[in-house]
C-alpha positions in Angstrom: -123.8 81.0 -133.2 -120.2 82.2 -133.4 -117.1 81.6 -131.4 -114.2 84.1 -131.3 -110.5 83.4 -130.8 -108.3 86.5 -130.6 -104.6 86.0 -131.0 -102.5 88.9 -129.6 -98.8 88.8 -130.0 -96.8 90.4 -127.2 -95.7 94.0 -127.8 -92.1 95.0 -128.6 -89.7 93.6 -126.0 -86.0 94.0 -125.1 -83.5 91.6 -126.7 -82.2 88.7 -124.7 -78.9 90.2 -123.6 -77.4 91.8 -120.5 -78.0 88.5 -118.7 -81.7 88.4 -119.3 -83.3 85.0 -120.0 -85.8 84.9 -122.8 -88.6 84.5 -120.3 -87.5 87.7 -118.4 -87.4 90.1 -121.3 -89.5 93.2 -120.5 -91.4 95.4 -122.9 -89.6 98.4 -124.3 -91.1 101.9 -124.0 -92.4 101.4 -127.6 -93.9 98.0 -126.5 -95.6 99.7 -123.5 -97.2 102.2 -125.9 -98.2 99.4 -128.3 -99.8 97.4 -125.5 -101.7 100.4 -124.2 -103.1 101.3 -127.6 -104.1 97.8 -128.5 -105.6 97.2 -125.0 -107.7 100.3 -125.4 -109.0 99.0 -128.8 -109.6 95.5 -127.5 -111.5 96.8 -124.4 -113.9 98.7 -126.7 -114.6 95.6 -128.8 -114.3 92.5 -126.6 -117.2 91.3 -124.5 -116.7 91.4 -120.8 -117.0 87.6 -120.7 -113.8 87.1 -122.7 -111.3 84.7 -121.1 -107.8 86.1 -121.3 -105.1 83.4 -121.5 -101.5 84.5 -121.3 -98.0 82.9 -121.8 -96.1 83.1 -118.5 -93.2 85.2 -120.0 -92.7 88.7 -118.6 -93.4 90.4 -122.0 -96.7 88.6 -122.5 -97.8 89.4 -118.9 -96.9 93.0 -119.3 -98.8 93.2 -122.7 -101.9 91.5 -121.1 -101.9 93.7 -118.0 -102.5 96.7 -120.2 -106.1 95.4 -120.6 -106.8 95.7 -116.8 -108.8 92.5 -116.9 -108.4 89.2 -115.1 -105.8 87.0 -116.8 -104.8 83.4 -116.5 -101.2 82.4 -117.0 -100.8 79.2 -119.0 -97.5 77.3 -119.3 -98.9 75.6 -122.4 -98.8 79.0 -124.2 -95.1 79.6 -123.6 -92.5 80.1 -126.4 -92.4 77.2 -128.7 -95.9 76.0 -127.9 -97.6 74.2 -130.7 -100.9 74.8 -132.5 -102.6 71.8 -130.8 -101.5 73.1 -127.3 -102.9 76.6 -128.0 -106.2 75.2 -129.3 -106.6 72.8 -126.4 -105.8 75.5 -123.8 -108.3 77.9 -125.5 -110.8 75.0 -125.8 -111.3 76.1 -129.4 -113.8 75.8 -130.9 -115.9 74.5 -128.0 -115.5 77.5 -125.7 -118.8 79.2 -124.9 -117.2 82.6 -124.5 -114.6 84.5 -126.6 -111.0 83.7 -125.8 -108.0 86.1 -126.1 -104.6 84.4 -126.2 -101.6 86.6 -125.5 -98.6 84.7 -126.9 -95.7 84.4 -129.2 -94.6 84.2 -132.8 -94.3 81.4 -134.2 -97.2 79.8 -132.3 -99.7 82.5 -133.1 -98.8 82.7 -136.8 -99.0 78.9 -137.2 -102.3 78.8 -135.4 -103.8 81.6 -137.6 -102.6 79.8 -140.7 -104.0 76.5 -139.6 -107.4 77.9 -138.8 -107.7 80.1 -141.8 -106.1 77.9 -144.5 -106.3 74.4 -143.1 -102.5 74.1 -143.2 -99.8 74.7 -140.6 -97.7 77.4 -142.3 -95.2 80.0 -141.1 -97.4 83.2 -141.1 -96.1 86.2 -139.2 -98.1 88.1 -136.6 -96.4 91.5 -136.0 -95.4 92.5 -132.5 -98.4 94.0 -130.6 -100.8 92.9 -133.4 -104.1 91.1 -133.1 -105.7 88.5 -135.4 -109.3 88.0 -134.5 -110.7 84.7 -135.8 -114.3 83.8 -135.8 -116.0 80.5 -136.3 -119.7 80.6 -137.1 -122.4 78.1 -137.9 -124.0 78.6 -141.3 -126.9 76.8 -142.8 -124.5 74.8 -145.1 -121.8 74.1 -142.4 -119.2 75.8 -140.3 -117.3 78.9 -141.6 -114.0 80.2 -140.2 -113.2 83.8 -141.1 -110.7 86.5 -140.2 -112.8 89.1 -138.3 -110.0 91.5 -137.9 -106.2 91.8 -138.3 -104.8 95.0 -136.9 -101.4 96.2 -135.7 -100.9 98.5 -132.7 -99.9 101.3 -135.1 -103.3 101.1 -136.8 -105.4 101.7 -133.6 
């Protein structure tokens, strides 16, 4: 049996200026294109049963909405969330269905590093990119592997 956790960093967003709060930064036209390309790729590869969990910021919501799937906003995935918060919200690795988390750097990079190396380290997930992590049962124990790491420009 395998369990999938897909980490999707929000696409390119406007800078926090012109009176915008960090939470209210929208995607740029480039970000909208990134989100659409990655959503198309994800929809071809993700099972229909995938739970989509999204930080409540505008840029993450806009990124996730490109999927045209049911999403769940989760305060626990907002900017500055920790690895433990993300894993608890996603119910990793106990979830019975794949989970897609649309969130932020540094949380996504720290989570990927922890799951793949066993250490919380500052890894970078590019804007609009996906890191697909899979845990599977093997005859000699549990294996965690990087199933895919892809940027919006690569799809």
